[in-house]
C-alpha positions in Angstrom: 112.3 75.9 -94.7 111.1 78.2 -91.9 114.7 79.2 -90.9 115.6 80.1 -94.5 112.5 82.3 -94.8 113.5 84.2 -91.7 117.1 84.7 -93.0 115.7 86.0 -96.2 113.3 88.4 -94.4 116.2 89.7 -92.2 118.4 90.3 -95.3 115.6 92.2 -97.0 115.1 94.4 -94.0 118.8 94.9 -93.6 119.2 96.0 -97.3 116.2 98.4 -97.3 116.2 99.8 -93.7 119.0 98.8 -91.4 121.0 95.8 -90.2 119.0 93.3 -88.2 119.8 89.7 -87.1 117.6 86.9 -88.3 117.4 85.5 -84.8 115.7 88.7 -83.6 113.1 88.5 -86.4 112.5 84.8 -85.7 112.0 85.4 -82.0 109.5 88.2 -82.6 107.4 86.1 -85.0 107.4 82.9 -82.9 106.6 84.7 -79.7 103.7 86.4 -81.3 101.9 83.1 -81.9 100.0 82.6 -78.6 96.5 81.5 -77.8 95.4 85.0 -78.7 96.2 84.1 -82.3 93.3 81.6 -82.4 90.3 82.7 -84.4 87.1 83.3 -82.4 83.3 82.9 -82.6 82.2 85.7 -80.2 84.3 85.2 -77.1 84.9 81.5 -77.7 87.7 79.9 -79.6 86.6 78.5 -83.0 88.5 75.3 -82.4 86.6 74.5 -79.3 83.2 75.0 -81.1 84.5 72.6 -83.9 85.6 70.1 -81.3 82.0 70.0 -80.1 81.0 68.8 -83.6 83.9 66.4 -83.9 86.0 65.7 -80.8 88.7 64.0 -82.9 88.9 66.5 -85.8 91.9 66.4 -88.1 94.1 69.5 -88.3 95.4 69.5 -91.8 98.3 71.9 -92.5 100.9 72.6 -95.1 104.4 74.2 -94.7 107.6 73.7 -92.9 106.6 70.9 -90.5 108.6 72.1 -87.5 107.1 75.6 -87.8 103.6 74.2 -88.2 104.1 72.0 -85.2 105.5 75.0 -83.2 102.5 77.2 -84.1 100.0 74.4 -83.1 101.8 74.1 -79.8 102.3 77.8 -79.1 98.7 78.6 -79.7 97.5 75.8 -77.5 96.0 73.7 -80.3 98.0 70.6 -79.2 96.8 71.0 -75.6 93.4 69.8 -76.9 94.7 66.2 -76.9 92.1 64.6 -79.1 93.1 66.6 -82.2 94.8 64.6 -84.9 97.7 66.4 -86.5 98.3 65.9 -90.2 101.3 68.3 -90.9 102.5 68.0 -94.5 105.6 69.7 -95.9 104.4 70.3 -99.5 101.2 69.7 -101.5 98.9 68.7 -98.6 96.2 67.7 -101.1 98.3 64.6 -102.1 97.5 63.1 -98.6 93.8 64.1 -98.5 92.3 61.0 -100.0 94.0 58.7 -97.5 93.1 61.1 -94.6 89.4 61.0 -95.7 89.4 57.2 -96.1 90.9 56.8 -92.6 87.7 58.4 -91.3 85.4 55.7 -92.6 83.2 54.1 -90.0 84.4 50.6 -89.0 80.8 49.4 -88.7 79.9 50.7 -92.2 77.8 53.6 -91.0 77.6 56.6 -93.3 80.2 59.4 -92.5 79.8 63.0 -93.5 83.3 64.5 -93.9 83.6 68.3 -94.0 86.8 69.9 -95.2 87.2 73.5 -94.0 89.9 75.6 -95.7 90.6 79.1 -96.8 91.9 78.1 -100.2 89.6 77.3 -103.1 92.1 74.9 -104.8 92.3 72.7 -101.7 88.5 72.5 -101.5 88.1 71.8 -105.2 90.5 68.9 -104.8 88.4 67.6 -101.8 85.2 67.7 -103.8 86.9 65.9 -106.7 87.5 62.9 -104.4 83.8 62.2 -103.8 83.4 59.4 -106.3 86.6 57.7 -105.0 85.3 57.5 -101.4 81.6 56.9 -101.9 82.0 53.1 -101.7 83.4 53.6 -98.2 80.2 55.2 -97.0 81.7 58.7 -97.1 80.0 61.9 -98.2 82.3 65.0 -98.7 81.2 68.6 -98.1 83.4 71.6 -98.2 83.4 75.0 -96.5 85.4 78.0 -97.9 86.1 79.9 -94.8 87.2 83.6 -94.8 88.0 85.2 -91.5 87.5 88.7 -93.0 84.1 87.9 -94.6 81.0 88.0 -92.3 79.3 85.8 -94.9 81.9 83.0 -94.6 83.4 83.5 -91.1 83.6 80.9 -88.3 80.0 81.7 -87.1 78.6 81.0 -90.5 80.7 77.9 -90.7 79.1 76.6 -87.5 75.7 77.4 -88.9 76.5 75.4 -92.0 77.6 72.4 -89.9 74.4 72.6 -87.8 72.3 72.1 -90.9 74.0 68.8 -91.8 71.5 66.0 -91.2 74.0 63.1 -90.7 75.0 62.5 -87.1 78.4 61.1 -87.9 80.3 64.3 -88.9 84.0 64.3 -89.2 86.1 67.5 -89.7 89.3 68.1 -91.6 90.4 71.7 -90.8 93.1 73.9 -92.1 95.2 75.8 -89.5 96.5 79.2 -90.9 93.6 81.4 -92.0 91.1 79.1 -90.3 92.0 78.1 -86.8 94.8 80.6 -86.5 94.3 84.2 -87.7 97.9 84.4 -89.0 97.3 87.6 -91.0 96.1 89.5 -87.9 99.1 88.3 -85.9 101.5 89.4 -88.6 99.8 92.8 -89.1 98.9 93.7 -85.6 101.6 92.1 -83.5 104.7 91.2 -85.6 104.9 94.3 -87.7 104.7 96.8 -84.8 107.3 94.8 -82.9 109.7 94.8 -85.8 109.3 98.5 -86.2 110.0 99.0 -82.5 113.1 96.8 -82.8 114.4 98.8 -85.7 113.8 102.0 -83.7 115.8 100.7 -80.8 118.6 99.6 -83.1 118.7 103.1 -84.7 119.3 104.7 -81.3 122.3 102.6 -80.5 
């Protein structure tokens, strides 16, 4: 659970550095997830470029559901009302087949589903489902996105999508590490704020 993770983090900091309340750590982390946390393509949010490809894309995320929902809300993802949220507590791949099948065209037209994720194991599972959904007129492609690799970043992902010939493209997109640059938030925003908090507490 999200709250339990925060308590554990506060306990570790208290043991190694100085006493700090879990509520203080939680507030710093949660307040650091704003629209500025969204990954970019140039000056444009990656999510908005993806919505031009599929206006009803599926946001597919794993973790504490309340925290995942909070991040989606705080960063402004849920203000884009056509996004379909699929927030799963554990083992999100267990739901993937049903999510893919739900994207089949009601008139039997071919659908090209692209799963975008930063974890190879999730993408390997997506590829393994191809034979199980072929009869529903679905073709599965995957894109292993890495926000820190110019060969696999959002711009290259959009180039990959532009080369798909089928017109009916549906997207299933991971949140952390894809739509949200969580590592950058933790490194550039959260860590300095925690250091500043500890400095203030040491003065008291």
